[in-house]
C-alpha positions in Angstrom: 46.4 46.3 -124.3 48.5 49.4 -124.3 49.5 49.6 -120.6 48.2 46.5 -118.9 49.9 43.1 -119.2 49.1 39.7 -117.8 49.3 41.0 -114.2 48.7 44.7 -114.1 51.2 47.4 -115.3 54.9 46.9 -114.9 58.2 48.2 -116.1 61.5 50.0 -115.4 61.1 53.0 -113.0 61.2 56.4 -114.6 60.9 55.0 -118.2 57.8 54.8 -120.4 54.7 54.2 -118.1 56.4 53.9 -114.7 56.9 57.5 -113.6 55.2 60.1 -111.5 53.4 61.7 -114.5 51.9 58.4 -115.7 51.0 57.3 -112.1 49.0 60.5 -111.7 47.2 59.7 -114.9 46.6 56.1 -113.9 45.1 57.3 -110.6 43.0 59.9 -112.3 41.7 57.5 -114.9 41.0 54.7 -112.4 39.4 57.2 -110.0 37.2 58.6 -112.8 36.0 55.1 -113.8 35.2 53.9 -110.3 33.6 57.2 -109.2 31.2 56.8 -112.1 29.9 53.7 -110.4 27.7 56.1 -108.4 28.6 54.5 -105.0 27.8 56.9 -102.2 31.3 56.9 -100.6 34.1 57.0 -103.2 37.1 55.3 -101.7 40.4 53.7 -102.8 43.0 51.9 -100.7 46.6 51.7 -101.7 49.3 49.2 -100.5 52.8 48.7 -101.8 55.9 46.5 -101.5 59.3 47.7 -100.2 60.8 49.2 -103.4 62.5 52.6 -103.0 60.5 53.9 -106.0 57.3 53.4 -104.0 58.0 56.6 -102.2 58.1 58.5 -105.5 55.2 56.8 -107.3 52.6 56.5 -104.4 52.1 60.3 -104.0 51.5 60.7 -107.7 49.0 57.9 -107.7 47.3 59.3 -104.6 47.1 62.8 -106.2 45.5 61.3 -109.3 42.8 59.5 -107.3 42.1 62.5 -105.0 41.9 64.8 -108.1 39.2 62.5 -109.5 37.2 62.9 -106.2 38.2 59.7 -104.4 39.0 59.5 -100.7 42.3 57.5 -100.4 43.6 55.3 -97.6 47.3 54.3 -97.8 48.3 51.2 -95.9 52.1 50.9 -96.5 53.8 47.6 -97.1 51.3 44.8 -97.3 50.9 41.5 -99.3 48.8 41.8 -102.5 46.1 39.5 -101.2 46.0 41.6 -98.0 45.2 44.6 -100.2 42.5 42.5 -102.0 40.9 41.4 -98.8 40.8 44.8 -97.3 39.4 46.3 -100.5 36.4 44.1 -100.0 36.2 44.3 -96.2 36.4 48.1 -96.2 33.8 48.4 -98.9 36.2 50.4 -101.1 35.5 51.1 -104.8 39.1 50.2 -105.7 42.3 48.7 -104.4 45.7 49.4 -105.9 48.9 47.5 -105.1 52.1 49.3 -106.1 54.5 46.4 -106.9 56.5 44.7 -109.6 56.0 41.3 -107.8 59.0 39.0 -108.4 61.0 41.6 -110.4 64.1 43.4 -108.9 64.0 46.8 -107.3 64.5 48.8 -110.5 61.0 47.8 -111.7 57.7 48.8 -110.3 54.0 48.7 -111.4 50.4 48.4 -110.4 47.8 45.7 -109.7 44.2 46.9 -109.6 41.3 45.2 -107.7 37.6 46.0 -107.9 35.2 46.2 -104.9 34.8 42.5 -104.9 38.5 42.0 -104.3 39.0 40.5 -107.8 41.6 41.7 -110.3 40.0 43.8 -113.1 38.8 42.2 -116.2 40.3 43.0 -119.7 37.1 44.9 -120.4 37.4 47.3 -117.4 41.2 47.6 -118.0 40.5 48.7 -121.6 38.0 51.4 -120.4 40.6 52.7 -117.9 43.2 52.8 -120.7 40.9 54.9 -122.8 40.5 57.3 -119.9 44.3 57.5 -119.5 44.7 58.6 -123.1 41.9 61.2 -123.0 42.3 64.8 -121.8 43.3 65.2 -118.1 41.0 68.2 -117.7 37.9 66.0 -118.5 38.5 63.9 -115.3 39.4 66.5 -112.7 36.7 67.0 -110.0 35.5 70.4 -108.8 37.4 71.8 -105.8 34.6 71.0 -103.4 34.6 67.4 -104.5 38.3 66.6 -104.2 39.2 63.5 -102.2 40.9 63.3 -98.8 43.9 61.2 -98.0 44.6 59.3 -94.8 47.3 56.9 -93.7 46.1 53.7 -91.9 48.6 52.0 -89.7 46.5 49.0 -89.0 46.8 47.3 -92.4 48.9 44.4 -91.3 46.8 43.6 -88.2 43.6 43.9 -90.1 44.8 41.5 -92.8 46.0 39.0 -90.2 42.6 39.2 -88.4 41.0 38.1 -91.7 43.6 35.3 -92.1 43.0 34.0 -88.6 39.3 33.6 -89.3 40.2 31.2 -92.2 42.3 28.8 -90.3 41.3 26.4 -87.4 41.3 28.1 -84.0 43.2 25.1 -82.5 46.1 25.2 -85.1 49.3 25.1 -83.2 52.8 24.6 -84.6 54.9 23.9 -81.4 56.7 20.9 -82.8 57.4 22.4 -86.3 60.7 24.1 -87.2 60.2 26.4 -90.2 62.5 28.6 -92.3 60.7 31.6 -93.8 62.1 33.7 -96.7 60.2 37.0 -97.1 62.1 38.1 -100.2 62.7 41.5 -98.4 59.3 42.3 -99.7 55.7 43.1 -98.8 55.2 40.1 -96.5 58.2 40.8 -94.2 56.0 41.9 -91.3 52.8 39.9 -91.7 54.1 36.4 -92.5 56.6 36.1 -89.6 54.0 37.6 -87.2 51.3 35.1 -88.2 53.5 32.0 -88.1 55.2 33.0 -84.8 51.8 33.5 -83.2 51.0 29.8 -83.9 54.0 28.7 -81.9 56.4 27.5 -84.6 60.2 27.5 -84.2 60.8 30.1 -86.9 64.0 31.1 -88.7 63.3 34.2 -90.8 65.5 35.4 -93.7 64.8 38.1 -96.3 63.1 40.3 -93.7 65.3 43.4 -93.8 64.2 45.4 -96.8 66.3 48.5 -97.7 64.5 49.6 -100.8 67.0 47.8 -103.1 67.2 44.2 -102.0 63.6 43.0 -102.8 63.9 39.6 -104.5 67.7 40.0 -104.7 69.2 36.5 -104.3 66.2 35.6 -102.1 62.5 34.8 -102.3 60.6 32.4 -104.6 62.7 33.2 -107.7 65.9 32.3 -105.8 65.0 29.3 -103.6 68.6 28.2 -103.2 68.9 30.4 -100.1 65.8 28.7 -98.6 67.3 25.3 -99.4 70.6 26.1 -97.7 68.9 27.4 -94.5 66.4 24.4 -94.3 69.4 22.0 -94.3 71.4 24.2 -91.9 68.7 24.5 -89.3 67.3 21.0 -89.9 63.9 22.5 -90.5 60.7 20.5 -91.2 59.7 22.9 -93.9 60.8 25.9 -95.9 58.6 28.7 -97.1 59.6 31.3 -99.7 57.5 34.2 -100.8 58.0 36.7 -103.6 58.2 40.5 -103.5 54.4 41.1 -103.0 53.9 37.8 -101.2 51.3 36.4 -103.7 53.6 33.6 -104.7 55.0 30.7 -102.7 57.8 28.1 -103.4 58.5 25.6 -100.6 61.3 23.2 -99.5 60.8 19.9 -97.8 62.9 18.6 -94.8 65.3 16.9 -97.3 66.1 20.2 -99.0 64.1 19.5 -102.2 62.5 22.5 -103.8 58.7 22.2 -104.2 57.1 24.3 -107.0 53.6 25.5 -107.5 52.5 22.4 -109.5 53.6 20.1 -106.6 51.9 22.2 -104.0 48.6 22.3 -106.1 48.8 18.5 -106.6 49.2 17.8 -102.9 46.5 20.2 -101.8 44.1 18.8 -104.5 44.6 15.3 -103.2 44.1 16.4 -99.6 41.0 18.4 -100.5 39.5 15.5 -102.5 40.0 13.2 -99.5 38.3 15.7 -97.2 35.6 16.2 -99.9 36.1 19.9 -100.0 37.5 20.1 -103.6 34.9 21.6 -105.8 34.7 20.9 -109.5 38.4 20.4 -110.2 41.7 22.3 -110.6 42.7 25.1 -113.0 46.3 25.3 -114.1 47.9 27.2 -116.9 49.7 26.5 -120.2 52.9 26.4 -118.2 51.7 23.6 -115.8 53.8 20.5 -116.0 52.2 17.7 -118.1 53.0 15.3 -115.3 50.5 17.3 -113.2 47.8 16.8 -115.9 48.5 13.0 -116.1 48.3 12.8 -112.3 44.9 14.5 -112.2 43.7 12.1 -114.9 44.7 9.1 -112.8 43.0 10.6 -109.7 39.9 11.5 -111.7 40.2 15.1 -110.9 39.1 17.5 -113.6 42.0 19.8 -114.9 41.7 22.8 -117.1 44.5 25.0 -118.5 44.1 28.8 -118.5 46.3 31.4 -120.1 49.4 32.4 -118.1 48.5 34.8 -115.3 46.6 34.1 -112.0 43.9 36.5 -113.2 43.0 34.1 -116.0 43.1 31.2 -113.6 40.6 32.9 -111.3 38.3 33.8 -114.2 38.0 30.1 -115.1 37.7 29.1 -111.5 34.7 31.4 -111.2 33.2 30.3 -114.5 33.5 26.6 -113.7 32.9 27.0 -110.0 36.3 25.3 -109.1 37.9 26.3 -105.8 41.6 25.5 -106.5 43.9 26.7 -109.1 47.3 28.2 -109.7 50.6 28.4 -111.5 53.9 26.5 -111.5 55.5 29.8 -110.4 53.7 29.6 -107.1 50.6 31.8 -107.7 48.1 29.6 -106.0 44.5 30.6 -105.4 42.5 28.9 -102.6 39.1 29.8 -103.8 37.6 28.9 -100.5 39.5 31.7 -98.8 40.8 34.2 -101.3 40.3 36.0 -104.6 44.0 36.0 -105.6 47.3 34.3 -104.8 48.4 34.5 -101.1 51.7 32.8 -100.1 50.9 32.9 -96.4 47.5 31.4 -96.8 48.8 28.5 -98.9 51.6 28.0 -96.4 49.1 27.7 -93.5 47.0 25.3 -95.5 50.0 23.1 -96.1 51.1 23.3 -92.5 47.6 22.3 -91.4 47.7 19.3 -93.7 51.1 18.2 -92.3 49.5 18.3 -88.8 52.9 18.0 -87.1 52.9 14.3 -88.1 53.4 14.0 -91.9 56.8 14.7 -93.4 56.8 17.4 -96.1 58.7 15.1 -98.5 55.9 12.5 -98.2 53.1 15.1 -98.5 54.5 16.5 -101.7 55.6 13.3 -103.3 52.4 12.7 -105.3 53.4 12.9 -109.0 56.4 12.6 -111.3 57.2 15.7 -113.2 57.9 15.5 -116.9 61.4 17.0 -117.7 60.9 20.7 -118.5 63.2 23.4 -119.9 62.3 27.0 -119.6 64.5 29.8 -121.0 63.9 33.5 -121.0 65.3 35.7 -123.8 65.5 39.5 -123.3 64.2 41.4 -126.3 63.5 45.0 -127.2 60.8 44.1 -129.7 58.2 41.3 -129.4 57.6 41.6 -133.1 60.5 39.3 -133.6 58.0 36.5 -132.9 56.3 37.5 -136.2 59.5 37.0 -138.3 59.3 34.2 -140.8 62.5 32.5 -139.6 61.2 32.4 -136.0 57.8 31.1 -137.0 59.4 28.4 -139.1 61.7 27.4 -136.3 58.7 27.0 -133.9 56.9 24.9 -136.5 59.9 22.7 -137.0 60.4 22.2 -133.3 56.8 21.4 -132.6 56.8 18.9 -135.5 59.9 17.1 -134.1 58.5 16.8 -130.6 54.9 15.9 -131.6 53.7 12.8 -129.7 56.7 13.0 -127.3 56.2 16.3 -125.6 55.2 19.9 -126.2 56.6 23.4 -126.9 55.2 26.7 -125.8 56.7 30.1 -127.0 55.2 33.3 -125.7 56.0 36.9 -124.8 56.1 37.7 -121.1 53.3 39.9 -119.8 55.5 41.3 -117.1 59.0 41.7 -118.6 60.6 42.4 -121.9 61.3 38.7 -122.4 60.3 35.9 -124.7 59.7 32.7 -122.8 60.4 29.3 -124.4 59.1 26.3 -122.5 59.4 22.6 -123.6 58.5 19.3 -122.0 59.4 15.7 -122.9 60.7 12.6 -121.4 63.2 12.5 -124.2 65.7 15.1 -122.8 68.0 15.0 -125.9 65.1 15.8 -128.2 63.8 18.4 -125.9 67.2 20.3 -125.8 67.4 20.0 -129.6 63.9 21.6 -130.1 64.5 24.4 -127.6 67.8 25.2 -129.4 66.2 25.3 -132.8 63.9 28.1 -131.6 66.3 30.0 -129.3 69.1 30.4 -131.9 66.7 32.2 -134.2 65.7 34.7 -131.5 69.0 35.5 -129.9 
């Protein structure tokens, strides 16, 4: 793919693809593709997170869509799954989320959803890329057919109405003390509003976005802040979202951080007991091997997808599974959503706790295999094709064979090479990681 990565389009603002000129072309190309679907009313809806650059990029995107003949509704800050849900409920042709997810403010990007609320397939993304690279004049609509643009202020409330229909009417959290970190991102309005409405004693942090502080020392990529506040306020549970609120990392009452693998394991066990788990669970190449062993013991089918919640969802659909996700906290509750939703997952966990079970007990279901993950910044991913790097990977994999595993891949969202290793033999694990990393640095 030329523009699309594992999760949409992403990069530094005002460089390469992330600028007003390119966002106009993205909007024009996506608008052209979806208006060709011959649907009577051609509509697109747009939401965003809280980055300053959203103010510069959104008008360009809107202009491209309207120039292709699409009517556009802008929703303002809203979680990614809120955008996906409303795309479907509003019968829109297309939903676009302006976000760089867990990245810092200087990045931005796009996530695109079809009329079914699902992220676009590689096949559709490729067709849109071809339209982006073709002549602009070929996609411009006639003056009479230009789209109209309208701002909708009800996005958050409309999203929460859908969420409320997916949880028990009698769910009340009066005895639960919760710390919620909104990462100064897209969920800063909706998540506190929803949890407060259920009666929880809520301490909210990371809910004062200023355009620059999204994901900065807060949120799911920096859970230390959540950990500190859970201990300080003696909370029963900690919830940490990322910039577009499609990820969740949690913290139990003891201050232990709970990652996506642990949340998936606990929910899978709960769903199996309730006989609502369908088929099995989809993880990724990054899922901890301890999770895989746990599912084998519990006789729960487990399949690994490529990294990216879009690929997780594709396998869930194909195999008709209703639970899947990533260690990073992208968790898809197939019964309720088409993509990751931190708030929905939090409510499902809270419901399972039922004001009686301690979070530490709920999440203590499997032993994680020691894992090391390092990220190396690079300007050129072709370094992975160098003979010395290839040989180092072969050497490391040969050394750890039978005692663990090594995974080396380029990031689909950042200019980084990610090296992950797992083994109960920590000394061997460090040695293998070092063999590879020193040839890349």
